[in-house]
DSSP file (Angstrom, degrees, kcal/mol; ACC not computed):
  #  RESIDUE AA STRUCTURE BP1 BP2  ACC     N-H-->O    O-->H-N    N-H-->O    O-->H-N    TCO  KAPPA ALPHA  PHI   PSI    X-CA   Y-CA   Z-CA
    1    1 A X              0   0    0      0, 0.0     2,-0.2     0, 0.0     0, 0.0   0.000 360.0 360.0 360.0 134.5    6.3   26.5  -10.3
    2    2 A X        -     0   0    0      1,-0.1    31,-0.1    65,-0.1     2,-0.1  -0.541 360.0-107.2 -78.4 141.6    6.3   30.0  -11.9
    3    3 A X        -     0   0    0     29,-0.4    31,-2.6    -2,-0.2     2,-0.5  -0.404  31.0-147.4 -64.7 140.9    8.3   32.7  -10.3
    4    4 A X  E     -a   34   0A   0     47,-0.4    47,-2.7    29,-0.2     2,-0.4  -0.950  13.3-167.3-113.9 130.6    6.2   35.4   -8.6
    5    5 A X  E     -aB  35  50A   0     29,-2.8    31,-2.6    -2,-0.5     2,-0.4  -0.938   9.4-152.7-122.4 145.3    7.4   39.0   -8.4
    6    6 A X  E     -aB  36  49A   0     43,-3.2    43,-2.3    -2,-0.4     2,-0.4  -0.945  13.4-168.7-114.6 130.8    6.1   41.9   -6.4
    7    7 A X  E     -aB  37  48A   0     29,-2.8    31,-3.1    -2,-0.4     2,-0.5  -0.978  11.2-162.8-124.5 131.8    6.5   45.4   -7.6
    8    8 A X  E     +aB  38  47A   0     39,-2.7    39,-2.2    -2,-0.4     2,-0.3  -0.968  27.3 159.9-108.3 127.1    5.9   48.7   -5.8
    9    9 A X  E     -a   39   0A   0     29,-2.2    31,-2.5    -2,-0.5    37,-0.1  -0.976  45.3 -84.2-146.4 154.8    5.5   51.6   -8.1
   10   10 A X  E >   -a   40   0A   0     -2,-0.3     3,-1.7    29,-0.2    31,-0.2  -0.271  37.0-122.9 -62.0 145.1    4.0   55.1   -8.0
   11   11 A X  G >  S+     0   0    0     29,-2.5     3,-1.4     1,-0.3     4,-0.4   0.628 102.1  80.9 -66.9 -13.5    0.3   55.3   -8.5
   12   12 A X  G 3  S+     0   0    0     28,-0.3     4,-0.3     1,-0.3    -1,-0.3   0.744  93.5  51.0 -63.8 -20.0    0.8   57.8  -11.5
   13   13 A X  G <> S+     0   0    0     -3,-1.7     4,-2.7     1,-0.2     5,-0.3   0.485  83.7  93.6 -92.1  -4.8    1.6   54.6  -13.6
   14   14 A X  H <> S+     0   0    0     -3,-1.4     4,-2.8     1,-0.2     5,-0.3   0.910  84.0  47.8 -58.5 -47.8   -1.6   52.7  -12.5
   15   15 A X  H  > S+     0   0    0     -4,-0.4     4,-1.6     1,-0.2    -1,-0.2   0.919 115.0  46.0 -62.0 -44.3   -3.8   53.8  -15.4
   16   16 A X  H  > S+     0   0    0     -4,-0.3     4,-0.9     2,-0.2    -1,-0.2   0.923 116.9  43.6 -64.7 -45.0   -1.1   53.0  -18.0
   17   17 A X  H >< S+     0   0    0     -4,-2.7     3,-0.8     1,-0.2     7,-0.3   0.952 119.1  40.7 -68.0 -50.3   -0.2   49.6  -16.5
   18   18 A X  H >< S+     0   0    0     -4,-2.8     3,-0.5    -5,-0.3    -1,-0.2   0.740 107.7  64.2 -72.9 -21.3   -3.7   48.4  -15.9
   19   19 A X  H 3< S+     0   0    0     -4,-1.6    -1,-0.2    -5,-0.3    -2,-0.2   0.761 124.8  12.5 -70.8 -25.2   -4.8   49.9  -19.2
   20   20 A X  T <X S+     0   0    0     -4,-0.9     4,-2.0    -3,-0.8    -1,-0.3  -0.497  71.5 167.3-151.3  74.1   -2.6   47.4  -21.1
   21   21 A X  H <> S+     0   0    0     -3,-0.5     4,-2.9     1,-0.2     5,-0.2   0.894  77.7  54.8 -58.6 -44.8   -1.3   44.8  -18.6
   22   22 A X  H  > S+     0   0    0      1,-0.2     4,-2.3     2,-0.2    -1,-0.2   0.885 107.3  50.0 -61.4 -39.5    0.0   42.5  -21.4
   23   23 A X  H  > S+     0   0    0     -3,-0.2     4,-2.5     2,-0.2    -1,-0.2   0.932 112.5  47.5 -62.9 -45.6    2.2   45.3  -22.8
   24   24 A X  H  X S+     0   0    0     -4,-2.0     4,-1.6    -7,-0.3    -2,-0.2   0.933 112.1  49.2 -60.5 -47.4    3.6   46.1  -19.4
   25   25 A X  H  <>S+     0   0    0     -4,-2.9     5,-2.5     1,-0.2     6,-0.2   0.893 112.4  48.7 -61.7 -40.6    4.3   42.4  -18.6
   26   26 A X  H ><5S+     0   0    0     -4,-2.3     3,-1.6    -5,-0.2    -1,-0.2   0.915 108.1  54.2 -64.2 -43.4    6.0   42.0  -22.0
   27   27 A X  H 3<5S+     0   0    0     -4,-2.5    -1,-0.2     1,-0.3    -2,-0.2   0.800 110.8  45.2 -64.2 -29.3    8.1   45.1  -21.4
   28   28 A X  T 3<5S-     0   0    0     -4,-1.6    -1,-0.3    -5,-0.2    -2,-0.2   0.250 113.3-119.8 -97.8  13.5    9.4   43.8  -18.1
   29   29 A X  T < 5S+     0   0    0     -3,-1.6    -3,-0.2    -5,-0.1     3,-0.1   0.911  74.1 127.3  53.1  52.2   10.1   40.4  -19.7
   30   30 A X    > < +     0   0    0     -5,-2.5     3,-2.0     1,-0.1    -4,-0.2   0.029  13.9 122.5-128.3  27.0    7.7   38.6  -17.3
   31   31 A X  T 3  S+     0   0    0      1,-0.3    -1,-0.1    -6,-0.2    -5,-0.1   0.750  82.1  49.5 -61.9 -22.4    5.3   36.6  -19.5
   32   32 A X  T 3  S+     0   0    0     -3,-0.1   -29,-0.4     2,-0.1    -1,-0.3   0.202 105.5  74.9-100.0  14.9    6.4   33.5  -17.7
   33   33 A X  S <  S-     0   0    0     -3,-2.0     2,-0.5   -31,-0.1   -29,-0.2  -0.789  79.4-117.0-123.4 164.1    5.9   34.9  -14.2
   34   34 A X  E     -a    4   0A   0    -31,-2.6   -29,-2.8    -2,-0.3     2,-0.5  -0.904  37.6-155.2 -97.6 130.9    3.1   35.8  -11.8
   35   35 A X  E     -aC   5  66A   0     31,-2.0    30,-2.9    -2,-0.5    31,-1.4  -0.927  15.9-173.7-121.0 130.8    3.1   39.6  -11.2
   36   36 A X  E     -aC   6  64A   0    -31,-2.6   -29,-2.8    -2,-0.5     2,-0.4  -0.982  10.5-167.2-120.4 127.8    1.8   41.5   -8.2
   37   37 A X  E     -a    7   0A   0     26,-2.5     2,-0.6    -2,-0.4   -29,-0.2  -0.967  11.0-164.9-125.5 131.7    1.8   45.3   -8.3
   38   38 A X  E     -a    8   0A   0    -31,-3.1   -29,-2.2    -2,-0.4     2,-0.6  -0.955  12.4-153.3-113.5 112.3    1.2   47.7   -5.5
   39   39 A X  E     -a    9   0A   0     -2,-0.6     2,-0.3   -31,-0.2   -29,-0.2  -0.770  23.7-177.1 -87.6 122.1    0.5   51.3   -6.6
   40   40 A X  E >   -a   10   0A   0    -31,-2.5   -29,-2.5    -2,-0.6     3,-0.6  -0.829  27.4 -99.8-124.9 157.5    1.6   53.7   -3.9
   41   41 A X  T 3  S-     0   0    0     -2,-0.3   -31,-0.0     1,-0.2    -1,-0.0  -0.534  92.1  -8.0 -76.1 136.6    1.5   57.4   -3.3
   42   42 A X  T 3  S+     0   0    0     -2,-0.2     2,-0.5     1,-0.2    -1,-0.2   0.809  76.1 167.3  53.4  46.1    4.6   59.6   -3.9
   43   43 A X    <   -     0   0    0     -3,-0.6    -1,-0.2     1,-0.1   -33,-0.2  -0.786  22.9-167.0 -88.9 131.9    7.2   56.9   -4.5
   44   44 A X  S    S+     0   0    0     -2,-0.5     2,-0.3     1,-0.1    -1,-0.1   0.771  76.1  25.9 -84.5 -27.8   10.5   58.3   -6.0
   45   45 A X  S    S-     0   0    0    -36,-0.0     2,-0.3     2,-0.0    -1,-0.1  -0.881  77.8-123.4-130.6 160.2   11.7   54.8   -6.9
   46   46 A X        -     0   0    0     -2,-0.3     2,-0.4   -37,-0.1   -37,-0.2  -0.689  20.3-148.7-100.3 162.7   10.2   51.5   -7.7
   47   47 A X  E     -B    8   0A   0    -39,-2.2   -39,-2.7    -2,-0.3     2,-0.4  -0.995  10.7-173.0-133.0 136.4   10.9   48.2   -5.9
   48   48 A X  E     +B    7   0A   0     -2,-0.4     2,-0.3   -41,-0.2   -41,-0.2  -0.997  14.3 158.4-129.4 132.1   10.9   44.7   -7.3
   49   49 A X  E     -B    6   0A   0    -43,-2.3   -43,-3.2    -2,-0.4     2,-0.2  -0.994  38.6-107.3-149.7 152.6   11.3   41.6   -5.2
   50   50 A X  E     -B    5   0A   0     -2,-0.3     2,-0.8   -45,-0.2   -45,-0.2  -0.494  22.5-134.4 -76.9 149.5   10.5   37.9   -5.5
   51   51 A X        +     0   0    0    -47,-2.7   -47,-0.4    -2,-0.2    -1,-0.0  -0.918  35.9 163.7-101.7 108.0    7.7   36.4   -3.5
   52   52 A X        +     0   0    0     -2,-0.8     2,-0.3   -49,-0.1    -1,-0.1   0.748  48.8  60.3 -99.1 -28.1    9.2   33.2   -2.2
   53   53 A X  S >> S-     0   0    0      1,-0.1     4,-2.0     0, 0.0     3,-0.7  -0.778  76.3-125.0-112.5 148.9    6.9   32.1    0.6
   54   54 A X  H 3> S+     0   0    0     -2,-0.3     4,-2.6     1,-0.3     5,-0.2   0.839 111.5  58.0 -55.7 -36.2    3.3   31.1    0.7
   55   55 A X  H 3> S+     0   0    0      2,-0.2     4,-1.8     1,-0.2    -1,-0.3   0.856 106.1  49.3 -66.2 -34.0    2.6   33.7    3.4
   56   56 A X  H <> S+     0   0    0     -3,-0.7     4,-1.9     2,-0.2    -2,-0.2   0.930 111.1  49.0 -67.2 -45.5    3.9   36.4    1.1
   57   57 A X  H  X S+     0   0    0     -4,-2.0     4,-0.5     1,-0.2    -2,-0.2   0.920 111.7  48.8 -61.0 -44.5    1.8   35.3   -1.8
   58   58 A X  H >< S+     0   0    0     -4,-2.6     3,-0.8     1,-0.2     4,-0.3   0.897 109.4  53.2 -62.0 -41.0   -1.3   35.2    0.4
   59   59 A X  H 3< S+     0   0    0     -4,-1.8     3,-0.3     1,-0.2    -1,-0.2   0.854 119.1  33.9 -62.9 -36.6   -0.6   38.7    1.8
   60   60 A X  H >< S+     0   0    0     -4,-1.9     3,-2.4     1,-0.2     4,-0.3   0.273  81.8 113.6-104.7  10.4   -0.4   40.2   -1.7
   61   61 A X  G X< S+     0   0    0     -3,-0.8     3,-1.4    -4,-0.5    -1,-0.2   0.828  74.0  56.8 -55.0 -36.4   -2.9   38.0   -3.5
   62   62 A X  G 3  S+     0   0    0     -4,-0.3    -1,-0.3    -3,-0.3    -2,-0.1   0.574 100.8  60.0 -74.0  -6.7   -5.3   41.0   -4.1
   63   63 A X  G <  S+     0   0    0     -3,-2.4   -26,-2.5   -25,-0.0    -1,-0.2   0.376  74.7 125.5 -97.5   2.1   -2.5   42.8   -5.9
   64   64 A X  E <   +C   36   0A   0     -3,-1.4   -28,-0.3    -4,-0.3     3,-0.1  -0.439  24.6 165.6 -68.8 128.4   -2.1   40.2   -8.6
   65   65 A X  E     +     0   0A   0    -30,-2.9     2,-0.3     1,-0.3   -29,-0.2   0.516  62.5  21.5-116.6 -11.5   -2.4   41.6  -12.2
   66   66 A X  E      C   35   0A   0    -31,-1.4   -31,-2.0     1,-0.0    -1,-0.3  -0.994 360.0 360.0-157.2 147.1   -0.9   38.7  -14.2
   67   67 A X              0   0    0     -2,-0.3   -65,-0.1   -33,-0.2   -33,-0.1   0.415 360.0 360.0 100.4 360.0   -0.3   35.0  -14.2
């Protein structure tokens, strides 16, 4: 099973990330992972955490951008 990661990041990065998803995934060394990104307003920091449980994956399924 591939590792799943959830990222919260400021929405100012949304256009850049979604404009070239593969480049972003490569830069964060996650080509072998499933990646879920939540673009949020006014975040000063980003957050990264693993999605370990099926209920987490189901909750964030609409945020999946890769994998």
